[in-house]
N, C-alpha and C positions, 0 to 999 in steps of 0.2 A: 500462582506465585505468591507466596506469603512473605513479602519483603517490601520495604519502602520503595517508592517509585525511583528514588535516586540510586538505589542499589540494583535495579533491574536494567540491564542493557537491552538495546534492541536486538542484539545477537541472542540474548537469552530468550526473548520472545520469538524470534525467528526459529531458533532451535526447538522450542517447545511446540511450535505449530508446523514445522517443516515435515512434510510427508514425502516429497519427491525432490530431486535435485532442481536447482534454479534453472539450469540449462540442461536440456536433454537431447540425446542423440535420437535419430529416427528409430522407430521400433523395429524395423526390418534391417538386418545386416546387409551391408553392401556386397555386391558380387565380388568375390575374391579375384576373379580374372580381370576385373576392371582396374586399369592403371591407377586412377585417382581413387575410386571407391574402395579399393582393397585396403588402403592404409589410412583413409580419411578418419575413420572412427577413433583410432588411437591418438592421432595428432589433435583432432578437435577436442577430444576428451581432456587432453592435457591442458589446452588453452581454457576450456570451460572450467576446469578445476582451479586454475590460477585466478580466473575472474571471480569465482566463488570465494576463494581465500581472501582476496582483496576486499570484497564486499563484507565478508564476515569480520575481518579486522576492523573495518570502518564502523560497522554496526556495534561493535564492542565498545566504541568510544562515545556512543550516544546513549543516554539513559532515558527511561520512560519520562522522568521528570523534565529532562531537556526538551523532549518532544511536546509535552503538555505546555511547557512555558512558551515555546515558539508558536504553538497553535493559538494560545491565548493572546500573544502579542500580535499575531496576524489576523485575528478574528475581529469582526465588527463588534462594537459594543452591543450589549443585550438591549433589545427593543421589546416593549410590551407586545404580547401576541396580537392584540387587536390591531396594532398599527401594521402588522405584516399581512393581514388578510386583505383580499381585494375588496374595494368598495362595491356595495350592492346598489344597483339603481333603485330609486324610490319606487315603492309599491304603486300599482295603478290607482289612480284616484287620490293619492296622498297629497298632491298639490291642490286638489279641490277641497279636501278636508280642512286645509289651513285657511280657506276663504271665509 
């Protein structure tokens, strides 16, 4: 995406990366003679479609710049790398060398 972060919505990102539906039905069709299973696919698909539409509308209101700004505000201040490493115990004999 060749645009400023403020001009790219999270929906743009989702749409660019989306390969499959957010909610999916089971890969095998339900048995038609089953009272519930026979009609569940169409009903559930309608609800899933509604949920995806709501999510898509919301993602359209958030820009990549908004996300970066919130992440920066929620992140801990940068710490020099050396302070993040575990302390190593002194090498054997190091205490004797100081004597």
